[in-house]
C-alpha positions in Angstrom: 0.0 0.0 0.0 1.4 3.4 -1.0 1.8 6.4 1.4 -1.0 8.2 -0.6 -3.3 5.2 -0.2 -2.6 5.1 3.5 -3.2 8.8 3.9 -6.5 8.5 1.9 -7.6 5.5 3.9 -6.9 7.1 7.3 -8.5 10.4 6.2 -11.6 8.3 5.2 -11.6 6.7 8.7 -11.2 10.1 10.4 -13.9 11.6 8.3 -16.3 8.8 9.0 -15.7 8.3 12.7 -14.8 11.9 13.8 -16.6 13.9 11.1 -13.5 15.6 10.0 -13.0 17.3 6.6 -10.2 15.6 4.6 -8.6 19.1 3.9 -8.1 19.4 7.7 -6.1 16.2 8.0 -2.4 16.3 7.6 0.5 14.2 9.0 1.7 17.0 11.4 -1.8 17.4 12.9 -2.3 16.4 16.5 -5.3 14.2 17.1 -6.4 16.0 20.2 -5.1 19.5 19.9 -5.5 20.2 16.2 -8.3 17.8 15.2 -10.2 17.9 18.5 -10.5 14.1 18.8 -11.2 13.0 22.4 -10.0 9.7 23.9 -13.2 7.9 23.2 -13.1 8.9 19.6 -9.5 7.8 19.4 -10.5 4.3 20.4 -13.2 4.4 17.7 -10.7 5.6 15.1 -8.3 2.8 16.1 -11.0 0.1 15.7 -12.1 1.5 12.3 -8.4 1.7 11.2 -7.9 -1.9 12.2 -10.9 -2.9 10.1 -10.0 -0.7 7.2 -6.3 -1.8 6.9 -6.6 -5.3 8.3 -4.1 -4.8 11.1 -4.0 -5.1 14.8 -3.0 -1.9 16.7 -2.0 -2.9 20.2 -3.2 -0.6 23.1 0.4 0.3 24.1 1.1 1.4 20.5 -2.0 3.5 19.8 -1.6 5.1 23.2 1.6 6.7 21.8 0.0 8.1 18.7 0.0 11.9 19.0 -0.2 12.9 15.4 -1.7 11.6 12.2 1.9 11.0 11.1 2.5 8.7 14.0 -0.5 6.6 12.9 0.6 6.6 9.3 4.1 5.5 10.2 2.7 2.5 12.2 0.3 1.6 9.4 3.1 1.8 6.8 5.1 -0.7 8.7 2.1 -2.9 9.7 0.8 -3.2 6.1 4.2 -4.0 4.6 5.4 -6.5 7.3 5.3 -10.2 6.2 2.3 -12.0 7.7 3.1 -14.0 10.8 3.3 -17.7 10.4 2.7 -20.1 13.3 5.7 -22.5 13.9 5.4 -25.7 12.1 2.8 -24.5 9.5 5.1 -24.0 6.6 
């Protein structure tokens, strides 16, 4: 998935869950201070992003997201990492 696709997908999630305009969403924007997303909405965004991108975002990871860019960096790594394979299943 390209950076543009990730940005568009996350903007779609933020627009749907938090009612934000895509033009207001940028990597340097803070979720709470700039975008006005409260802690409950952050949880909703995380769940929607997990569904949208097919990844699991652990609590200790999303708790460190301060900006849209933080989330994008995680998603870029998570969507390009090789899938986990259980031992003995190859």
